[in-house]
N, C-alpha and C positions, 0 to 999 in steps of 0.2 A: 603782311605780318600784323597780327592783332596786338592789342595792348594787354599784356599778361596781368593776371590778378596777383598782386604782391602778397607776401606772407604778412598776416596781421600780428603785430607785436603788442606787448603789454603797454607800450608807449604810444599806441595808435591814437591818432586824433579821431574824434567822433563827429559824425555828420547828422544834422537833424533832417528828418523826412516827414512827409505827410502821407498817411494812409487812413482812409475812411474818416478824414477830417481830424485825425489826432496826430499831434507832433510827438515823435519819440526818437530815441537815440539808437543808431545802429553803427557797427564798426565800419570805418571807411578803409580805403586802400592805404597801405603804409606809405606809398609814394605820393599820395595826395597830401594836402596841407590845409591850414585854416582857411585860406582864401577859396580853394575849390570846395571845401566842405560847406562854407556859408553861402557861396554862390549857388551851390546845388540846393541848399535849404531855401534860399530866396526864390529860386526858379519855381520850386514846388508851391511855395506860399502864394506867389502872384499869379499862378496859372489860371485861377477863375476870373481874374480881372480882365477888362478889355485889353487887347494886346498892346496898344500904344501906351496906355497908362502903366501896364506891367513893365514895359521896357524902360520907361522913365524911372520907375522905382528901382529897377535893377541898376541903373546908372548911379543913383544916389547911394545904394548899398556899396557898389564896387568902388566908387570914388571915396566914400567914407573909409572903407577898409584901406585903400591905398594911402590916403593922407594920414591915417592913424599910424600905419606901419612906417611910412616915410618920415614921420615926425621923430621916430626912434632911430632908424638907420640912416636917413637923409642921403640916400644914393641919388635921388632925383629931385628936380624942382617940384614943389607941391602943385597939385591942381588948384587948390583953394586955400588950405590952412596948413601951417606947419607950427605946431604948438611945442612949447618947451617940454622935453622928455629926457630922462636919464637913458643913456645907451643900453643899460641893463634891463630896461622895462620890457616886459613880456610882449613880444609882437603878436603872439597867438591870442593873448587876453585882449589886447587892444583891438585887433581886427574883429574878433568874435563879438566884443561889446559894441563896436561900431555898427556891425551888421544887424545885431539884435535890436539896437536902439532905433534904427531906421524902420525895420520891419514892425516893431511895436507901435509905430505911429499909424498903422493901417486902421485898426479898430480895437476896442477894449478886449475882445476875445483873443485876438492875435497878440495883444500886449501881454496878457497872462500867459499864453503859450510860450512866448519868447522869453519871458522871465524864467520859466521853468527849463526851457531848452538851453538857455545860456548857463544856468546853474549846473546842469548836467555836463555841458561841454567843459566848463571851467574846472570841474572836479578832476579832470585828467591833468591839470596843470598844478604843480606844487604851490601851496599857499605861501604867502610872503609879500613883501613890499613890491617886488617887481610885478607880481600878478595884480595886486590891488591898484597899483599905478597904471597898469595897462588898461584895466577896466575903466578907470576914470578918464584916461586919455581917449579911449575909443568913444565913450559917451559924449565927451566934449566935442570931438571932431565931427561926429555924426550930427549933433545939433547945429553946428556951424554950416555943414553942407545942406541940411534940410532948410535952414533959414535962408540960405542963398538961393534955393530953388522954390521958395514958398510962393512967390508972385511971378513965376516965369511965363504965365499965360496958358498953362496946361488946362486950367479950369475955366477958361473963358467960355461964354455961351456960344452955342452953335448958331451962327447967323448966316449960314449958306443960303443963298437965294436961288431957287430953281427958276430958270428962265422959261417963260411960257406966255402964251397969249391969254388975255383976260377971258376967264370962263372955261379954259381948256384944261382938262385933267392931265396931271403928270404923276408918276409913281411917288408915293408919300413917305416911305421910310426915311428916318433921319440919316444924313450923311455921317461918315466917320471922320473924326480928327480934322474937321474944317478949321479949327482954331490953331492947328499946329504951324501953319505958315507964319503966324505972328508970335510963336513961342520963342523965348530967349534961347539961342543956340548955346551949345556947350563948348565947342572949339572953333566953329566957323565964325566969321565976322558978321554974316547975315544969312537969313534963310535962302536968299536968292543967289548966294555966292557961286553955287554950282548949277544954277538953272540951265537946262539944255536948250538947244534950238527948238523951234516949234515942231510938232508932228509933221510927218511927210504929207505931201499934197494928196488929196483924195483922187485926183485925176492922174496920178503917176502910175507907172507900171509896177513900182515897188509896192504901192498900196494894194493893187489888185493881187499881186503874188502873195503878200502877207495875209490879206483878207481870205483868199481861197485856201491857203494852208491851214489857217485857223478854223475855217468853216469845215474843212474835211477832217482834220485831226482833233479838233477841240470839242466837238459836239458830244452830248451825252450818249447818243446812239451811233457814234462814228463807226463805220465799217473799215476804215483805214488804220485807225490807231491799234497798235498791237497790245497784247496783254501786259508785257513789261512796261510799255508806255503808259497804259492806264494805271498800273501800280504806282509808277513814279508820280503821275499827276495827283493821285490820292495821297501818296506819302507826303507831298509838299502842300497839302491843305492845312497842315499844322501852322500855327501862327504864334507870335510872341516869343519870349525868351527861351522857351523850351525848343525852339527851332534852331537856335544858334549857340546859346551858352553851353550846352553839353558838348558840342563840337570843340569849343575852345578849351573847356576844362580837360578834355582828353589830351590836348596838345601840351598843356601845363604839366600833366602827369608824365606823359611820354618824354618830354624834354627835361624832366626832373628839375624844374625851376625852383629857386629858393622862394621863401615867403615874399621877400621884397620884389623879386622879378615877377612872381605870380600876380601880386597885387597890381603892379603896373600894367601887365599884359591884359588882365581881365578888365581893368578900368579903361584902358584904351579901347578895347572892343565895345564896352558898354557905352562909353561916350560917343564913339563913332557911330554905333547903331542908332543912337538918339538923334545925332545930327543928320544921319542918312534919312531918318523918318521926317525930320523937319524939312529937309531939302526936297524929298520926293513929294510931300504934300504941298509944298510951295509950288512945285511944277504942276502937279495934278490940278490944283484949284486955279492956277493961273491959266492953263490951257483948256481945262474943262472938256477933254476929248472923250468921245463916246466909247462906251464899252462894246465888245463884240456882239453881245446879245442884241444891242440896239442897232449896231451897224448892219449886222447880217439880216435882221428883220426889216431893215430899210435899205437893202442893197440896191434898190431901184431909184434912189434919190441922191446918190453920192456923185453923180455926173461921170461915173466910170463905166464904160460899156462891158468891162471884163468882170464886173461883180454882179452877181444875181441874188435876188431876194430869196430868203428861205423863211416863210411865215411862221414856222413852228420850231425853229432852231433853239436849242438850249445847251448851256455848258454842263460840265460834269456835276457841279454843285452851285449853290447860290453865289452869284457874282458879288464880290465885296462892294460895300456901299460908298464908294468914292470914285472920282473920275479915273480913266484908264492910264493916261500917259504921264510919266513912265511907270514901269513895273516896280512895285514896292518890294516884293520878294527878291527881285534881282538886285536892287540897290543895297538891300541888307546883306545878301550873300556876297556881293561885290565888296562891300565895306569890310566884312570879315576877311575876305581874301586880301584886301589892301593892307589891313592891319597885320595880318599874319605874315605876308610876304615881306613887308617893310621891316617888321620887328625881327623876324627870323632870318632875313636875308635871302630867302628862296621860297618859291611856291611849292616846292617838293616838301612833303610832310610825312611823319610817321603815320601809319594807317589809322584812320579814325572810323569807327563803326557807330552808326546811330539807328535807332528805331523811331517810329512815329506813332502817336496815338491814333492817327487817321488811317494807318495801314497795319493793323495788328499782325504780329508774327513775321514781319518783313524787316530785314536789316540791310542797310545800304552802307557801303564802304568807299573811302577815297584815300588816295595817296598823293594827290596834288590839288592845289586850289583851283586850277583851271577846270578840271573835271567837276569839281564841286559846283562852281558857278554855272557851268554849262548845263548840269543836270537841273538845277533850280530854274534856269531860264526855259529849258525845254518843258519842264513840268507845268509851267504857267501857260504855255501855248497848248499843251495837250489837255489841260483842264478847261480850256476855252475862255481864259480870262485876259490874255495879253497877246498882242501882235508881235511878230519877230522883231520889227524895228524898235518896239518899245522895250523888249527884254535887252536888246543890245545897248540901248541908251542907258537903261537902268543899271546894268552891270558896270558899264564904264563909269558912270557917276559914282557908284559905290566904291569902286577901286580907288578913284581919285580922293574921295572923302576919307577912306581908310588911311591912305598914304599921308594925306594932309594932317590927319589927327596925330599920327605917330611923330610927324616932323614938327608939330606945333606946340604940343603940351607934354608935361611930365618928362622933360629932357634930362639927361644925366646932369647931376649937380657939378658945379665947378669946385674943384678941390681948393680949399682955402687954408687947410692945416689947423683949423679950429672950428668948434661948433658954436 
């Protein structure tokens, strides 16, 4: 069952979008709200950024919207800031201003675009004290959240040290996100809190099985991988917020969540995804395990008689520039599954349909979170990027991080009878 397009009313909230580099206002679904509108706007704006930087900024946006809305309604414990606010203050104005303020920090051009986009968005809200108070509140909360993350380690220099013998060449592209293991977590107590056990032994039967599965099904010229498997591998070459935020927004709309519920749900996902990235890069750079293209081209030196070298083997696309273990796509999809299942009380969900910029014209659909995470895991094997054991470990880590996030932050407020 797909998500039906709702009738657009004169009271519809508007969403900002980017087309050909220009931000403009288009009607949104009547069942969407300010949170999904501005999460969608943010996803489009950060798309050109490196995926890890983009995901960090999405968390700042979603947390700022949550704390702004929650300062008014106070249904949950704040993530960071709970400012004084009249209960009549416009939640829509507060959330929109919070998101726009964060996005305006990207660069001067985006700041001008956000000023105009926010003005157009606010035009749908009646003028008055509640609206102006909402704008001031949203701006103030956004500034506090940005200040809290200003020195979190995301901009630390890349000091990854390739291990080699003196004088011996190694591939020279810079690694990605090597500073993330030292970044300040959002909900976790430390980057290593969910660090997994080491990769399996290269001399084991499991290594040989996973090595040969990937060699057979993950190669660019694989004769065993089916056309649907190739399509799925390419579908999940997409990275960053556009790979997961649209999925969650559809659940918000399908579940008809209130603004307050939406703000918390989107913020939990955004926080969880960032902690999942911190955790996965902690493990990747701790274990420094070789990628399939390296392992398969060196299958004669791993000490396992059941693995054979293929001197010219290549994956479907360029291998991501960081160590292999565990699978990052898997920990991210697992985290979404953990947040969704814990928050909604079930892994069964209304049908979600998504497209991918890496597989034009293709739509994938899911009705439960297990199938979603399984597809992502298989896609990374069929793309030639990850071993089966690494996808299993990554998915499991993600599910635990998602569950931990929901159970650790933004808990329901304790009723005291006064504000």
